[in-house]
CHARMM-style PDB file with segment names, atoms N, HN, CA, C and O in Angstrom:
ATOM      1  N   UNK     1     -17.564  -2.932   3.230  1.00  0.00      PROA
ATOM      2  CA  UNK     1     -16.240  -3.340   3.613  1.00  0.00      PROA
ATOM      3  C   UNK     1     -15.273  -2.298   3.068  1.00  0.00      PROA
ATOM      4  O   UNK     1     -15.456  -1.781   1.965  1.00  0.00      PROA
ATOM      5  N   UNK     2     -14.241  -1.996   3.851  1.00  0.00      PROA
ATOM      6  HN  UNK     2     -14.092  -2.416   4.747  1.00  0.00      PROA
ATOM      7  CA  UNK     2     -13.203  -1.049   3.430  1.00  0.00      PROA
ATOM      8  C   UNK     2     -11.859  -1.749   3.522  1.00  0.00      PROA
ATOM      9  O   UNK     2     -11.542  -2.380   4.530  1.00  0.00      PROA
ATOM     10  N   UNK     3     -11.067  -1.631   2.452  1.00  0.00      PROA
ATOM     11  HN  UNK     3     -11.325  -1.118   1.633  1.00  0.00      PROA
ATOM     12  CA  UNK     3      -9.743  -2.251   2.396  1.00  0.00      PROA
ATOM     13  C   UNK     3      -8.678  -1.187   2.208  1.00  0.00      PROA
ATOM     14  O   UNK     3      -8.905  -0.197   1.512  1.00  0.00      PROA
ATOM     15  N   UNK     4      -7.523  -1.380   2.817  1.00  0.00      PROA
ATOM     16  HN  UNK     4      -7.339  -2.184   3.382  1.00  0.00      PROA
ATOM     17  CA  UNK     4      -6.359  -0.529   2.580  1.00  0.00      PROA
ATOM     18  C   UNK     4      -5.351  -1.364   1.808  1.00  0.00      PROA
ATOM     19  O   UNK     4      -4.895  -2.399   2.294  1.00  0.00      PROA
ATOM     20  N   UNK     5      -5.003  -0.920   0.612  1.00  0.00      PROA
ATOM     21  HN  UNK     5      -5.373  -0.080   0.217  1.00  0.00      PROA
ATOM     22  CA  UNK     5      -4.041  -1.619  -0.235  1.00  0.00      PROA
ATOM     23  C   UNK     5      -2.744  -0.833  -0.177  1.00  0.00      PROA
ATOM     24  O   UNK     5      -2.712   0.335  -0.563  1.00  0.00      PROA
ATOM     25  N   UNK     6      -1.663  -1.463   0.303  1.00  0.00      PROA
ATOM     26  HN  UNK     6      -1.689  -2.412   0.616  1.00  0.00      PROA
ATOM     27  CA  UNK     6      -0.407  -0.763   0.542  1.00  0.00      PROA
ATOM     28  C   UNK     6       0.770  -1.497  -0.104  1.00  0.00      PROA
ATOM     29  O   UNK     6       1.499  -2.206   0.590  1.00  0.00      PROA
ATOM     30  N   UNK     7       0.970  -1.344  -1.408  1.00  0.00      PROA
ATOM     31  HN  UNK     7       0.377  -0.768  -1.972  1.00  0.00      PROA
ATOM     32  CA  UNK     7       2.119  -2.000  -2.034  1.00  0.00      PROA
ATOM     33  C   UNK     7       3.432  -1.287  -1.684  1.00  0.00      PROA
ATOM     34  O   UNK     7       3.456  -0.079  -1.447  1.00  0.00      PROA
ATOM     35  N   UNK     8       4.499  -2.047  -1.658  1.00  0.00      PROA
ATOM     36  HN  UNK     8       4.481  -3.028  -1.851  1.00  0.00      PROA
ATOM     37  CA  UNK     8       5.844  -1.516  -1.421  1.00  0.00      PROA
ATOM     38  C   UNK     8       6.642  -1.717  -2.696  1.00  0.00      PROA
ATOM     39  O   UNK     8       6.764  -2.844  -3.175  1.00  0.00      PROA
ATOM     40  N   UNK     9       7.188  -0.644  -3.253  1.00  0.00      PROA
ATOM     41  HN  UNK     9       7.090   0.272  -2.864  1.00  0.00      PROA
ATOM     42  CA  UNK     9       7.989  -0.723  -4.468  1.00  0.00      PROA
ATOM     43  C   UNK     9       9.463  -0.832  -4.085  1.00  0.00      PROA
ATOM     44  O   UNK     9      10.096   0.159  -3.721  1.00  0.00      PROA
ATOM     45  N   UNK    10       9.995  -2.037  -4.170  1.00  0.00      PROA
ATOM     46  HN  UNK    10       9.481  -2.842  -4.466  1.00  0.00      PROA
ATOM     47  CA  UNK    10      11.398  -2.294  -3.854  1.00  0.00      PROA
ATOM     48  C   UNK    10      11.829  -3.552  -4.596  1.00  0.00      PROA
ATOM     49  O   UNK    10      11.001  -4.388  -4.956  1.00  0.00      PROA
ATOM     50  N   UNK    11      13.127  -3.675  -4.819  1.00  0.00      PROA
ATOM     51  HN  UNK    11      13.800  -2.995  -4.527  1.00  0.00      PROA
ATOM     52  CA  UNK    11      13.618  -4.880  -5.498  1.00  0.00      PROA
ATOM     53  C   UNK    11      13.422  -6.107  -4.614  1.00  0.00      PROA
ATOM     54  O   UNK    11      12.754  -7.056  -5.023  1.00  0.00      PROA
ATOM     55  N   UNK    12      13.972  -6.105  -3.449  1.00  0.00      PROA
ATOM     56  HN  UNK    12      14.515  -5.334  -3.116  1.00  0.00      PROA
ATOM     57  CA  UNK    12      13.790  -7.180  -2.474  1.00  0.00      PROA
ATOM     58  C   UNK    12      13.791  -6.561  -1.085  1.00  0.00      PROA
ATOM     59  O   UNK    12      14.447  -5.545  -0.856  1.00  0.00      PROA
ATOM     60  N   UNK    13      13.066  -7.164  -0.167  1.00  0.00      PROA
ATOM     61  HN  UNK    13      12.534  -7.989  -0.353  1.00  0.00      PROA
ATOM     62  CA  UNK    13      13.030  -6.626   1.182  1.00  0.00      PROA
ATOM     63  C   UNK    13      12.878  -7.751   2.190  1.00  0.00      PROA
ATOM     64  O   UNK    13      12.597  -8.896   1.835  1.00  0.00      PROA
ATOM     65  N   UNK    14      13.068  -7.402   3.451  1.00  0.00      PROA
ATOM     66  HN  UNK    14      13.296  -6.473   3.739  1.00  0.00      PROA
ATOM     67  CA  UNK    14      12.939  -8.366   4.541  1.00  0.00      PROA
ATOM     68  C   UNK    14      12.046  -7.782   5.623  1.00  0.00      PROA
ATOM     69  O   UNK    14      12.011  -6.568   5.824  1.00  0.00      PROA
ATOM     70  N   UNK    15      11.334  -8.646   6.309  1.00  0.00      PROA
ATOM     71  HN  UNK    15      11.363  -9.632   6.145  1.00  0.00      PROA
ATOM     72  CA  UNK    15      10.474  -8.232   7.416  1.00  0.00      PROA
ATOM     73  C   UNK    15      11.260  -8.436   8.701  1.00  0.00      PROA
ATOM     74  O   UNK    15      11.837  -9.501   8.919  1.00  0.00      PROA
ATOM     75  N   UNK    16      11.282  -7.417   9.550  1.00  0.00      PROA
ATOM     76  HN  UNK    16      10.813  -6.552   9.373  1.00  0.00      PROA
ATOM     77  CA  UNK    16      11.989  -7.529  10.823  1.00  0.00      PROA
ATOM     78  C   UNK    16      11.243  -8.455  11.780  1.00  0.00      PROA
ATOM     79  O   UNK    16      10.121  -8.875  11.495  1.00  0.00      PROA
ATOM     80  N   UNK    17      11.848  -8.764  12.883  1.00  0.00      PROA
ATOM     81  HN  UNK    17      12.759  -8.424  13.115  1.00  0.00      PROA
ATOM     82  CA  UNK    17      11.290  -9.696  13.869  1.00  0.00      PROA
ATOM     83  C   UNK    17       9.967  -9.208  14.463  1.00  0.00      PROA
ATOM     84  O   UNK    17       9.189 -10.014  14.976  1.00  0.00      PROA
ATOM     85  N   UNK    18       9.702  -7.893  14.400  1.00  0.00      PROA
ATOM     86  HN  UNK    18      10.334  -7.239  13.984  1.00  0.00      PROA
ATOM     87  CA  UNK    18       8.436  -7.390  14.948  1.00  0.00      PROA
ATOM     88  C   UNK    18       7.242  -7.739  14.062  1.00  0.00      PROA
ATOM     89  O   UNK    18       6.096  -7.498  14.441  1.00  0.00      PROA
ATOM     90  N   UNK    19       7.512  -8.315  12.864  1.00  0.00      PROA
ATOM     91  HN  UNK    19       8.443  -8.510  12.556  1.00  0.00      PROA
ATOM     92  CA  UNK    19       6.446  -8.733  11.971  1.00  0.00      PROA
ATOM     93  C   UNK    19       5.790  -7.602  11.200  1.00  0.00      PROA
ATOM     94  O   UNK    19       4.802  -7.832  10.502  1.00  0.00      PROA
ATOM     95  N   UNK    20       6.311  -6.391  11.307  1.00  0.00      PROA
ATOM     96  HN  UNK    20       7.113  -6.205  11.875  1.00  0.00      PROA
ATOM     97  CA  UNK    20       5.692  -5.220  10.692  1.00  0.00      PROA
ATOM     98  C   UNK    20       6.686  -4.393   9.884  1.00  0.00      PROA
ATOM     99  O   UNK    20       6.385  -3.978   8.765  1.00  0.00      PROA
ATOM    100  N   UNK    21       7.861  -4.154  10.443  1.00  0.00      PROA
ATOM    101  HN  UNK    21       8.106  -4.491  11.352  1.00  0.00      PROA
ATOM    102  CA  UNK    21       8.855  -3.288   9.819  1.00  0.00      PROA
ATOM    103  C   UNK    21       9.483  -3.970   8.615  1.00  0.00      PROA
ATOM    104  O   UNK    21       9.860  -5.140   8.678  1.00  0.00      PROA
ATOM    105  N   UNK    22       9.592  -3.223   7.508  1.00  0.00      PROA
ATOM    106  HN  UNK    22       9.286  -2.272   7.457  1.00  0.00      PROA
ATOM    107  CA  UNK    22      10.232  -3.730   6.292  1.00  0.00      PROA
ATOM    108  C   UNK    22      11.501  -2.938   6.025  1.00  0.00      PROA
ATOM    109  O   UNK    22      11.579  -1.748   6.327  1.00  0.00      PROA
ATOM    110  N   UNK    23      12.489  -3.606   5.457  1.00  0.00      PROA
ATOM    111  HN  UNK    23      12.426  -4.573   5.212  1.00  0.00      PROA
ATOM    112  CA  UNK    23      13.743  -2.961   5.077  1.00  0.00      PROA
ATOM    113  C   UNK    23      14.214  -3.582   3.781  1.00  0.00      PROA
ATOM    114  O   UNK    23      14.127  -4.798   3.610  1.00  0.00      PROA
ATOM    115  N   UNK    24      14.718  -2.761   2.855  1.00  0.00      PROA
ATOM    116  HN  UNK    24      14.789  -1.773   2.993  1.00  0.00      PROA
ATOM    117  CA  UNK    24      15.266  -3.325   1.620  1.00  0.00      PROA
ATOM    118  C   UNK    24      16.538  -4.092   1.950  1.00  0.00      PROA
ATOM    119  O   UNK    24      17.288  -3.707   2.847  1.00  0.00      PROA
ATOM    120  N   UNK    25      16.776  -5.163   1.233  1.00  0.00      PROA
ATOM    121  HN  UNK    25      16.167  -5.477   0.504  1.00  0.00      PROA
ATOM    122  CA  UNK    25      17.947  -6.004   1.513  1.00  0.00      PROA
ATOM    123  C   UNK    25      19.262  -5.261   1.300  1.00  0.00      PROA
ATOM    124  O   UNK    25      20.232  -5.496   2.021  1.00  0.00      PROA
ATOM    125  N   UNK    26      19.300  -4.365   0.311  1.00  0.00      PROA
ATOM    126  HN  UNK    26      18.512  -4.175  -0.275  1.00  0.00      PROA
ATOM    127  CA  UNK    26      20.550  -3.664   0.020  1.00  0.00      PROA
ATOM    128  C   UNK    26      20.619  -2.270   0.629  1.00  0.00      PROA
ATOM    129  O   UNK    26      21.571  -1.535   0.364  1.00  0.00      PROA
ATOM    130  N   UNK    27      19.629  -1.885   1.440  1.00  0.00      PROA
ATOM    131  HN  UNK    27      18.856  -2.481   1.655  1.00  0.00      PROA
ATOM    132  CA  UNK    27      19.640  -0.573   2.081  1.00  0.00      PROA
ATOM    133  C   UNK    27      19.212   0.569   1.177  1.00  0.00      PROA
ATOM    134  O   UNK    27      19.296   1.734   1.565  1.00  0.00      PROA
ATOM    135  N   UNK    28      18.747   0.242  -0.042  1.00  0.00      PROA
ATOM    136  HN  UNK    28      18.679  -0.705  -0.358  1.00  0.00      PROA
ATOM    137  CA  UNK    28      18.322   1.295  -0.965  1.00  0.00      PROA
ATOM    138  C   UNK    28      16.966   1.862  -0.544  1.00  0.00      PROA
ATOM    139  O   UNK    28      16.285   1.305   0.317  1.00  0.00      PROA
ATOM    140  N   UNK    29      16.594   2.963  -1.158  1.00  0.00      PROA
ATOM    141  HN  UNK    29      17.147   3.415  -1.858  1.00  0.00      PROA
ATOM    142  CA  UNK    29      15.309   3.587  -0.866  1.00  0.00      PROA
ATOM    143  C   UNK    29      14.179   2.806  -1.530  1.00  0.00      PROA
ATOM    144  O   UNK    29      14.374   2.140  -2.548  1.00  0.00      PROA
ATOM    145  N   UNK    30      13.017   2.902  -0.940  1.00  0.00      PROA
ATOM    146  HN  UNK    30      12.859   3.442  -0.113  1.00  0.00      PROA
ATOM    147  CA  UNK    30      11.838   2.249  -1.481  1.00  0.00      PROA
ATOM    148  C   UNK    30      10.657   3.208  -1.356  1.00  0.00      PROA
ATOM    149  O   UNK    30      10.744   4.223  -0.664  1.00  0.00      PROA
ATOM    150  N   UNK    31       9.585   2.892  -2.011  1.00  0.00      PROA
ATOM    151  HN  UNK    31       9.514   2.069  -2.573  1.00  0.00      PROA
ATOM    152  CA  UNK    31       8.384   3.730  -1.945  1.00  0.00      PROA
ATOM    153  C   UNK    31       7.202   2.887  -1.495  1.00  0.00      PROA
ATOM    154  O   UNK    31       7.063   1.729  -1.890  1.00  0.00      PROA
ATOM    155  N   UNK    32       6.367   3.470  -0.677  1.00  0.00      PROA
ATOM    156  HN  UNK    32       6.479   4.411  -0.356  1.00  0.00      PROA
ATOM    157  CA  UNK    32       5.158   2.805  -0.225  1.00  0.00      PROA
ATOM    158  C   UNK    32       3.991   3.757  -0.468  1.00  0.00      PROA
ATOM    159  O   UNK    32       4.048   4.935  -0.112  1.00  0.00      PROA
ATOM    160  N   UNK    33       2.955   3.238  -1.067  1.00  0.00      PROA
ATOM    161  HN  UNK    33       2.909   2.282  -1.356  1.00  0.00      PROA
ATOM    162  CA  UNK    33       1.764   4.034  -1.339  1.00  0.00      PROA
ATOM    163  C   UNK    33       0.549   3.312  -0.774  1.00  0.00      PROA
ATOM    164  O   UNK    33       0.607   2.118  -0.477  1.00  0.00      PROA
ATOM    165  N   UNK    34      -0.539   4.036  -0.630  1.00  0.00      PROA
ATOM    166  HN  UNK    34      -0.586   5.005  -0.871  1.00  0.00      PROA
ATOM    167  CA  UNK    34      -1.751   3.408  -0.105  1.00  0.00      PROA
ATOM    168  C   UNK    34      -2.975   3.926  -0.850  1.00  0.00      PROA
ATOM    169  O   UNK    34      -3.067   5.106  -1.190  1.00  0.00      PROA
ATOM    170  N   UNK    35      -3.891   3.035  -1.090  1.00  0.00      PROA
ATOM    171  HN  UNK    35      -3.816   2.076  -0.815  1.00  0.00      PROA
ATOM    172  CA  UNK    35      -5.222   3.405  -1.561  1.00  0.00      PROA
ATOM    173  C   UNK    35      -6.226   2.740  -0.647  1.00  0.00      PROA
ATOM    174  O   UNK    35      -6.057   1.584  -0.259  1.00  0.00      PROA
ATOM    175  N   UNK    36      -7.264   3.465  -0.307  1.00  0.00      PROA
ATOM    176  HN  UNK    36      -7.401   4.404  -0.622  1.00  0.00      PROA
ATOM    177  CA  UNK    36      -8.351   2.919   0.493  1.00  0.00      PROA
ATOM    178  C   UNK    36      -9.530   2.692  -0.440  1.00  0.00      PROA
ATOM    179  O   UNK    36      -9.974   3.611  -1.129  1.00  0.00      PROA
ATOM    180  N   UNK    37     -10.035   1.460  -0.459  1.00  0.00      PROA
ATOM    181  HN  UNK    37      -9.675   0.713   0.100  1.00  0.00      PROA
ATOM    182  CA  UNK    37     -11.119   1.081  -1.354  1.00  0.00      PROA
ATOM    183  C   UNK    37     -12.317   0.633  -0.520  1.00  0.00      PROA
ATOM    184  O   UNK    37     -12.194  -0.243   0.335  1.00  0.00      PROA
ATOM    185  N   UNK    38     -13.468   1.236  -0.773  1.00  0.00      PROA
ATOM    186  HN  UNK    38     -13.568   1.948  -1.467  1.00  0.00      PROA
ATOM    187  CA  UNK    38     -14.710   0.836  -0.109  1.00  0.00      PROA
ATOM    188  C   UNK    38     -15.508  -0.019  -1.089  1.00  0.00      PROA
ATOM    189  O   UNK    38     -15.714   0.373  -2.237  1.00  0.00      PROA
ATOM    190  N   UNK    39     -15.951  -1.177  -0.636  1.00  0.00      PROA
ATOM    191  HN  UNK    39     -15.784  -1.495   0.297  1.00  0.00      PROA
ATOM    192  CA  UNK    39     -16.790  -2.039  -1.451  1.00  0.00      PROA
ATOM    193  C   UNK    39     -18.238  -1.726  -1.076  1.00  0.00      PROA
ATOM    194  O   UNK    39     -18.665  -1.992   0.048  1.00  0.00      PROA
ATOM    195  N   UNK    40     -18.989  -1.159  -2.022  1.00  0.00      PROA
ATOM    196  HN  UNK    40     -18.641  -0.943  -2.934  1.00  0.00      PROA
ATOM    197  CA  UNK    40     -20.368  -0.746  -1.756  1.00  0.00      PROA
ATOM    198  C   UNK    40     -21.334  -1.575  -2.607  1.00  0.00      PROA
ATOM    199  O   UNK    40     -20.907  -2.356  -3.458  1.00  0.00      PROA
ATOM    200  N   UNK    41     -22.612  -1.404  -2.375  1.00  0.00      PROA
ATOM    201  HN  UNK    41     -22.959  -0.770  -1.683  1.00  0.00      PROA
ATOM    202  CA  UNK    41     -23.622  -2.089  -3.182  1.00  0.00      PROA
ATOM    203  C   UNK    41     -23.543  -1.666  -4.647  1.00  0.00      PROA
ATOM    204  O   UNK    41     -23.936  -2.426  -5.532  1.00  0.00      PROA
ATOM    205  N   UNK    42     -23.036  -0.458  -4.911  1.00  0.00      PROA
ATOM    206  HN  UNK    42     -22.716   0.160  -4.192  1.00  0.00      PROA
ATOM    207  CA  UNK    42     -22.894   0.047  -6.280  1.00  0.00      PROA
ATOM    208  C   UNK    42     -21.541  -0.290  -6.901  1.00  0.00      PROA
ATOM    209  O   UNK    42     -21.262   0.121  -8.027  1.00  0.00      PROA
ATOM    210  N   UNK    43     -20.714  -1.017  -6.199  1.00  0.00      PROA
ATOM    211  HN  UNK    43     -20.941  -1.352  -5.284  1.00  0.00      PROA
ATOM    212  CA  UNK    43     -19.395  -1.396  -6.703  1.00  0.00      PROA
ATOM    213  C   UNK    43     -18.283  -0.765  -5.879  1.00  0.00      PROA
ATOM    214  O   UNK    43     -18.552  -0.040  -4.922  1.00  0.00      PROA
ATOM    215  N   UNK    44     -17.019  -1.041  -6.250  1.00  0.00      PROA
ATOM    216  HN  UNK    44     -16.800  -1.631  -7.028  1.00  0.00      PROA
ATOM    217  CA  UNK    44     -15.881  -0.499  -5.494  1.00  0.00      PROA
ATOM    218  C   UNK    44     -15.734   1.008  -5.717  1.00  0.00      PROA
ATOM    219  O   UNK    44     -15.976   1.518  -6.811  1.00  0.00      PROA
ATOM    220  N   UNK    45     -15.329   1.708  -4.651  1.00  0.00      PROA
ATOM    221  HN  UNK    45     -15.132   1.294  -3.762  1.00  0.00      PROA
ATOM    222  CA  UNK    45     -15.061   3.146  -4.726  1.00  0.00      PROA
ATOM    223  C   UNK    45     -13.697   3.402  -4.111  1.00  0.00      PROA
ATOM    224  O   UNK    45     -13.481   3.114  -2.934  1.00  0.00      PROA
ATOM    225  N   UNK    46     -12.777   3.939  -4.898  1.00  0.00      PROA
ATOM    226  HN  UNK    46     -12.953   4.173  -5.855  1.00  0.00      PROA
ATOM    227  CA  UNK    46     -11.444   4.264  -4.399  1.00  0.00      PROA
ATOM    228  C   UNK    46     -11.562   5.583  -3.647  1.00  0.00      PROA
ATOM    229  O   UNK    46     -11.767   6.636  -4.252  1.00  0.00      PROA
ATOM    230  N   UNK    47     -11.432   5.519  -2.339  1.00  0.00      PROA
ATOM    231  HN  UNK    47     -11.266   4.664  -1.848  1.00  0.00      PROA
ATOM    232  CA  UNK    47     -11.650   6.687  -1.492  1.00  0.00      PROA
ATOM    233  C   UNK    47     -10.473   7.659  -1.535  1.00  0.00      PROA
ATOM    234  O   UNK    47     -10.644   8.834  -1.210  1.00  0.00      PROA
ATOM    235  N   UNK    48      -9.296   7.206  -1.923  1.00  0.00      PROA
ATOM    236  HN  UNK    48      -9.157   6.251  -2.187  1.00  0.00      PROA
ATOM    237  CA  UNK    48      -8.130   8.075  -1.948  1.00  0.00      PROA
ATOM    238  C   UNK    48      -7.834   8.612  -3.350  1.00  0.00      PROA
ATOM    239  O   UNK    48      -6.830   9.298  -3.543  1.00  0.00      PROA
ATOM    240  N   UNK    49      -8.684   8.313  -4.323  1.00  0.00      PROA
ATOM    241  HN  UNK    49      -9.499   7.755  -4.166  1.00  0.00      PROA
ATOM    242  CA  UNK    49      -8.461   8.790  -5.687  1.00  0.00      PROA
ATOM    243  C   UNK    49      -8.689  10.300  -5.761  1.00  0.00      PROA
ATOM    244  O   UNK    49      -9.592  10.833  -5.115  1.00  0.00      PROA
ATOM    245  N   UNK    50      -7.873  10.971  -6.544  1.00  0.00      PROA
ATOM    246  HN  UNK    50      -7.141  10.538  -7.069  1.00  0.00      PROA
ATOM    247  CA  UNK    50      -8.031  12.407  -6.755  1.00  0.00      PROA
ATOM    248  C   UNK    50      -8.886  12.619  -8.000  1.00  0.00      PROA
ATOM    249  O   UNK    50      -8.804  11.864  -8.969  1.00  0.00      PROA
ATOM    250  N   UNK    51      -9.688  13.639  -7.950  1.00  0.00      PROA
ATOM    251  HN  UNK    51      -9.755  14.252  -7.162  1.00  0.00      PROA
ATOM    252  CA  UNK    51     -10.465  13.987  -9.145  1.00  0.00      PROA
ATOM    253  C   UNK    51      -9.567  14.719 -10.124  1.00  0.00      PROA
ATOM    254  O   UNK    51      -8.808  15.607  -9.735  1.00  0.00      PROA
ATOM    255  N   UNK    52      -9.653  14.349 -11.389  1.00  0.00      PROA
ATOM    256  HN  UNK    52     -10.269  13.628 -11.704  1.00  0.00      PROA
ATOM    257  CA  UNK    52      -8.848  14.993 -12.427  1.00  0.00      PROA
ATOM    258  C   UNK    52      -9.668  16.132 -13.014  1.00  0.00      PROA
ATOM    259  O   UNK    52     -10.795  15.914 -13.459  1.00  0.00      PROA
ATOM    260  N   UNK    53      -9.113  17.358 -13.023  1.00  0.00      PROA
ATOM    261  HN  UNK    53      -8.197  17.535 -12.661  1.00  0.00      PROA
ATOM    262  CA  UNK    53      -9.876  18.505 -13.540  1.00  0.00      PROA
ATOM    263  C   UNK    53     -10.139  18.382 -15.037  1.00  0.00      PROA
ATOM    264  OT1 UNK    53     -10.767  19.261 -15.628  1.00  0.00      PROA
TER     265      UNK     53
END
């Protein structure tokens, strides 16, 4: 199984009528990030993680 986790960093927001678009209530900027996680027989693997040198 593969999951996409997409948190939105904002104080408060609203979902538009299309059920998909988000907007902050006060019009301020927000940040959205994503990680893709694969659940394998050996445990979870974060597919978007960067290797640290």
